[in-house]
N, C-alpha and C positions, 0 to 999 in steps of 0.2 A: 298709163302715162298720158299727160295732157300737155299741150303746147299753149303758152300764154305770151302776151306781149308786155315787156317792161316799158312803162311810159316815161315821159320826160323827167319827172322828179324821182325816178327809181321805183315807182310804185308798180305793183302787179296785183291782179285779182286772182285769188285762188278759186278755181272753178267750183260751182255749186255741187257737182257730183263728188268732189273730194271733201268739201265742207260738211256734207251730209254724213260721210263715213267717219269723220274725226270729231269726237264730242268736245274737245277742248278749243276748237276754233270757233270764235264768235266775234262780233264787232267789238273793237277796242281791246281785245285780249292781247296781253303782252307775250311776245315770243323772243326766243334767242336765235340768232342767225349766225351760223358758223361756216367758214370757208374750209372745206375738207381737202379739196384739190383745186388747182386753177380752173377746172371746168365743173366743179361740184359745190353746191351750197346746200346746207341742211337747215331746216326750220324746225325748232322744238318749242314746246310750251315753256315759258319762263316759270321757274319755281322760286318762290321767295324763300330766303333762309332767315329763320328767326333765331335770335340770340336769347334763348329762354332764361339763361342765368341773369341777363340784364333785365329782362321783363319781370322776373320774380323779385329781383332786388328792388325794382321800382314799386312793385306792389307792397312789399314789406315796408319800404320807406313811407309810402302813403298811409299805410295802416298804423304806423308808429306816431303819426302826427296827432297831438292831443288838441281837441277843440277848445275854444274859449267859451266861458259862460256856463249856463246850466246844462247838465247832461240830460237830454230827453231822448225818448225812444224815437225810432224812425216814424212810427205811426203818429205820435204826437207832433213831431216836426211837420209832417205832411199835412195834418189837419190844420195846424196853425198857418202854414204857408198858403193853403187853399182858401182859408177864410180871409186872408189879407188881400186877395185879388178881387 
């Protein structure tokens, strides 16, 4: 257990000895802070929740869009694009 000081804006520094033992703590990492009891706060790594159904629906929608003009292969498109610069 380590003792730290909470500064004016509610900031505190997690001691280096703790940061070295926890691999998910890094500068600018998102965390979730929960009040468990009036005298206890828990800090956990924030885990993003992905809506995979929504993501795959977007992928299917993007793949369904038909391009205008001549259908060319990706290689032909890239070659033409690079020559135009």
